[in-house]
C-alpha positions in Angstrom: 82.9 -69.2 -105.5 81.4 -68.4 -102.1 79.4 -71.4 -100.7 78.0 -71.3 -97.2 77.5 -67.9 -95.8 79.2 -68.6 -92.5 82.4 -69.5 -94.4 83.1 -65.9 -95.1 80.8 -64.1 -92.6 82.8 -65.4 -89.8 86.0 -64.7 -91.7 85.1 -61.0 -91.9 83.6 -60.5 -88.4 86.1 -62.7 -86.4 89.3 -61.7 -88.2 90.4 -65.3 -89.0 89.2 -67.7 -91.8 86.8 -70.5 -90.8 86.6 -73.7 -92.6 83.6 -75.9 -93.4 84.6 -78.4 -90.8 84.7 -75.8 -88.1 81.3 -74.5 -89.1 79.8 -78.0 -89.2 81.2 -78.8 -85.8 80.2 -75.9 -83.8 79.1 -72.7 -85.7 75.4 -72.1 -85.0 72.8 -70.1 -86.9 74.0 -67.0 -85.1 77.6 -67.3 -86.3 79.1 -68.2 -82.9 82.1 -70.5 -82.4 82.1 -73.3 -79.9 84.0 -72.9 -76.5 86.8 -75.2 -77.7 87.2 -73.2 -80.9 87.1 -69.9 -79.0 89.9 -71.1 -76.6 91.9 -72.4 -79.6 91.4 -69.4 -81.7 91.3 -66.9 -78.8 88.4 -65.1 -80.5 85.5 -63.4 -78.8 82.0 -64.8 -79.3 80.0 -62.0 -80.6 76.7 -62.7 -82.5 76.3 -61.4 -86.0 73.7 -58.8 -86.9 71.8 -59.2 -90.1 73.5 -56.0 -91.4 77.0 -57.4 -90.7 76.2 -60.7 -92.4 74.7 -58.9 -95.4 77.7 -56.7 -95.7 80.0 -59.6 -95.6 78.1 -61.4 -98.4 78.0 -58.2 -100.5 81.7 -57.4 -100.0 82.8 -61.0 -100.9 80.5 -61.5 -103.9 79.5 -58.1 -105.4 82.8 -57.2 -107.2 83.1 -60.5 -109.0 79.4 -60.7 -109.8 79.6 -57.2 -111.4 82.4 -58.4 -113.7 80.4 -61.5 -114.6 77.3 -59.5 -115.4 79.4 -57.2 -117.6 80.6 -60.2 -119.7 76.9 -61.3 -119.9 75.6 -57.9 -121.1 78.5 -55.9 -122.3 77.1 -52.8 -120.5 78.8 -51.4 -117.4 75.9 -49.5 -115.9 73.5 -52.4 -116.5 75.9 -54.8 -114.8 76.1 -52.6 -111.7 72.4 -52.0 -111.7 71.6 -55.7 -112.0 73.9 -56.6 -109.1 72.5 -53.9 -106.8 68.9 -54.9 -107.7 69.7 -58.6 -106.9 71.2 -57.6 -103.5 68.3 -55.3 -102.7 66.0 -58.4 -103.2 68.3 -60.4 -101.1 68.1 -57.9 -98.2 64.3 -57.9 -98.5 64.3 -61.7 -98.0 67.3 -61.9 -95.8 66.0 -64.4 -93.3 65.6 -67.0 -96.1 68.9 -66.1 -97.8 70.9 -66.3 -94.5 70.1 -69.9 -94.1 70.6 -70.8 -97.7 73.2 -73.5 -98.5 74.6 -71.4 -101.4 73.7 -67.7 -101.1 76.0 -66.7 -103.9 74.2 -68.8 -106.4 70.9 -67.3 -105.4 72.2 -63.8 -105.8 73.8 -64.7 -109.2 70.5 -66.1 -110.5 68.8 -62.9 -109.6 71.4 -60.7 -111.1 71.6 -62.8 -114.4 67.8 -62.8 -114.7 67.6 -59.0 -114.4 70.5 -58.3 -116.7 69.0 -60.6 -119.5 65.5 -59.1 -119.2 64.4 -58.1 -122.7 62.8 -54.8 -121.4 66.3 -53.2 -121.3 66.4 -52.9 -125.1 63.7 -50.1 -124.7 65.9 -48.1 -122.3 68.1 -45.7 -124.3 70.9 -45.7 -121.7 71.3 -49.5 -122.0 70.7 -49.7 -125.7 74.3 -49.6 -126.9 77.1 -51.8 -125.4 80.3 -50.5 -123.8 83.1 -52.2 -125.7 86.6 -52.6 -124.1 89.5 -50.5 -125.3 91.8 -53.4 -126.3 91.0 -54.7 -129.8 91.4 -58.4 -128.9 89.0 -57.8 -125.9 86.6 -55.9 -128.2 86.6 -58.8 -130.6 85.9 -61.3 -127.8 83.1 -59.2 -126.4 81.5 -58.8 -129.8 81.4 -62.6 -130.3 79.9 -63.1 -126.8 77.1 -60.6 -127.4 76.2 -62.3 -130.7 75.5 -65.6 -128.9 72.0 -66.3 -127.8 71.4 -65.3 -124.2 71.0 -69.0 -123.0 74.3 -70.0 -124.6 76.0 -67.0 -123.4 74.8 -67.6 -119.8 75.8 -71.3 -120.0 79.3 -70.5 -121.3 79.9 -67.9 -118.6 78.8 -70.2 -115.8 80.8 -73.1 -117.1 84.0 -71.6 -118.5 83.9 -68.3 -116.6 82.6 -69.1 -113.1 83.7 -72.7 -113.1 80.5 -74.6 -112.4 80.0 -78.1 -113.6 77.2 -79.1 -116.0 74.6 -80.2 -113.3 75.0 -76.9 -111.4 74.9 -74.8 -114.6 71.8 -76.7 -115.7 70.2 -76.0 -112.4 70.9 -72.3 -112.5 69.6 -72.0 -116.1 66.6 -74.3 -115.4 67.5 -76.6 -118.2 68.4 -80.3 -118.4 72.0 -81.4 -118.3 72.1 -82.6 -122.0 70.5 -79.2 -123.1 73.1 -77.3 -121.1 75.9 -79.4 -122.7 74.5 -78.7 -126.2 74.4 -75.0 -125.4 78.0 -75.0 -124.2 79.3 -76.9 -127.3 77.4 -74.5 -129.7 78.8 -71.4 -127.8 82.3 -72.8 -127.9 82.0 -73.7 -131.6 80.7 -70.2 -132.4 83.7 -68.6 -130.6 86.3 -70.9 -132.1 84.9 -70.1 -135.6 85.4 -66.4 -135.0 88.5 -66.6 -132.8 90.6 -69.7 -133.6 93.1 -69.0 -130.8 90.3 -69.7 -128.1 89.6 -73.3 -129.2 91.1 -74.7 -125.9 88.6 -74.2 -123.0 91.5 -73.3 -120.6 92.5 -70.4 -122.9 88.9 -69.3 -123.1 88.7 -69.3 -119.4 91.8 -67.2 -119.0 90.6 -64.7 -121.6 87.3 -64.3 -119.9 88.9 -63.8 -116.6 91.3 -61.3 -118.1 88.5 -59.4 -120.0 86.5 -59.1 -116.7 89.5 -58.0 -114.6 90.7 -55.2 -116.9 87.4 -53.4 -116.8 86.9 -50.6 -114.3 83.8 -51.9 -112.6 82.9 -50.8 -109.1 80.0 -51.8 -106.9 78.1 -49.6 -104.6 78.8 -49.7 -100.8 76.7 -52.2 -98.7 75.0 -49.5 -96.6 73.8 -47.8 -99.8 72.4 -51.0 -101.2 70.5 -51.8 -97.9 69.1 -48.2 -97.8 68.0 -48.5 -101.4 66.3 -51.8 -100.7 64.5 -50.4 -97.6 63.4 -47.3 -99.6 62.1 -49.4 -102.5 60.3 -51.6 -100.0 58.6 -48.6 -98.4 57.7 -47.2 -101.8 56.0 -50.5 -102.9 54.2 -50.7 -99.5 52.8 -47.2 -99.9 51.8 -47.9 -103.4 50.0 -51.0 -102.3 48.2 -49.2 -99.6 47.2 -46.3 -102.0 45.9 -48.8 -104.5 43.9 -50.7 -101.8 42.5 -47.4 -100.6 41.5 -46.3 -104.1 39.9 -49.7 -104.7 37.9 -49.6 -101.5 36.8 -45.9 -102.3 35.7 -46.9 -105.8 33.8 -49.9 -104.5 32.0 -47.8 -101.9 31.1 -45.1 -104.5 29.8 -47.8 -106.8 27.6 -49.3 -104.0 26.4 -45.8 -103.1 25.4 -44.7 -106.6 24.3 -48.1 -108.1 20.5 -48.6 -108.6 18.7 -50.8 -105.9 16.2 -52.4 -108.4 16.0 -53.3 -111.9 14.6 -50.8 -114.4 13.6 -52.3 -117.7 14.7 -50.3 -120.6 12.1 -48.3 -122.6 11.4 -50.0 -125.9 12.0 -48.1 -129.0 8.9 -46.4 -130.7 7.1 -48.2 -133.6 5.1 -46.6 -136.3 1.3 -47.3 -136.1 -0.4 -48.1 -139.4 -4.0 -47.1 -140.5 -4.5 -43.9 -138.5 -5.7 -41.0 -140.7 -3.5 -38.0 -140.6 -4.5 -34.9 -138.6 -6.1 -32.2 -140.6 -5.8 -28.6 -139.7 -9.0 -26.3 -139.1 -10.1 -24.4 -142.1 -11.8 -21.0 -142.5 -15.3 -20.5 -140.9 -18.3 -20.3 -143.1 -20.7 -17.2 -143.1 -23.2 -19.0 -140.8 -20.4 -20.1 -138.3 -19.0 -16.5 -138.3 -22.5 -15.0 -137.5 -22.9 -17.6 -134.7 -19.6 -16.7 -133.2 -20.3 -13.0 -133.3 -23.7 -13.6 -131.6 -22.2 -15.6 -128.9 -19.6 -13.1 -128.2 -22.2 -10.3 -127.8 -24.5 -12.3 -125.5 -23.9 -12.6 -121.7 -22.1 -15.5 -120.3 -24.8 -16.4 -117.8 -27.8 -15.6 -120.0 -30.3 -18.1 -121.3 -29.2 -17.5 -124.8 -25.8 -19.3 -124.2 -25.1 -22.7 -122.9 -23.4 -22.7 -119.6 -21.4 -25.8 -118.4 -23.0 -27.8 -115.6 -21.9 -26.8 -112.1 -21.5 -23.1 -112.7 
């Protein structure tokens, strides 16, 4: 397990291992040694860049974390993708992770959460597990995958990684009694299917052997950092595009919306008691003679009525 980041960052950049006592006595936040330690170790004092510190953390923790995630999911590509996604998030929040007391635990939590996400069951490439070639390893993997995800995660943290119950409970966000109950149920389920793994020490050795026999490779640190920066730029552009679209929609709504209230037109209602309209019938003989007489007379003559004002 990798604890404080400077325990292995200084180991990688200076060329010599650095203990916790040395870090507590004189290693600052920049990763420099004190003058006495420099004289004793004869090492140059060069500050660490964020990229160097991230590469050291990734190189130290990523290979083992990929194997752990494979035991958790049984899928090689999903294990590698989970670890890469976790380290991408770590690089995006590197100022917070760099001063964390246990950065490996933080990365492990992110990788486990992503690997156990229920949405992966809808992805065809991650639907079927990748069983090992050895029959005994295949049987152990089948039993692990049949365990509920909380029990599988607790078993891996306690018997695989080597955490104690309080630490495993903290990572799984559960109480210590609940974590112990999950661990006992997981061990009982494995012992019922595989009687030769009743001893926890034997189970720990088999889990380590199963993880080490798989050909699991992690990506290079520069590729992970580049992917994290590319993803951050993509999300930033998407957020900007969404904001611009929201502002445009709001402006268009304000431009085209009515400025005053217009009451709706009430629906029509039938009026009762009005007689129906009757069409004009044929003229009588007297009316026909009068019409002919009027047509023959002059418009302005005295024989015809002329409207007032003409």
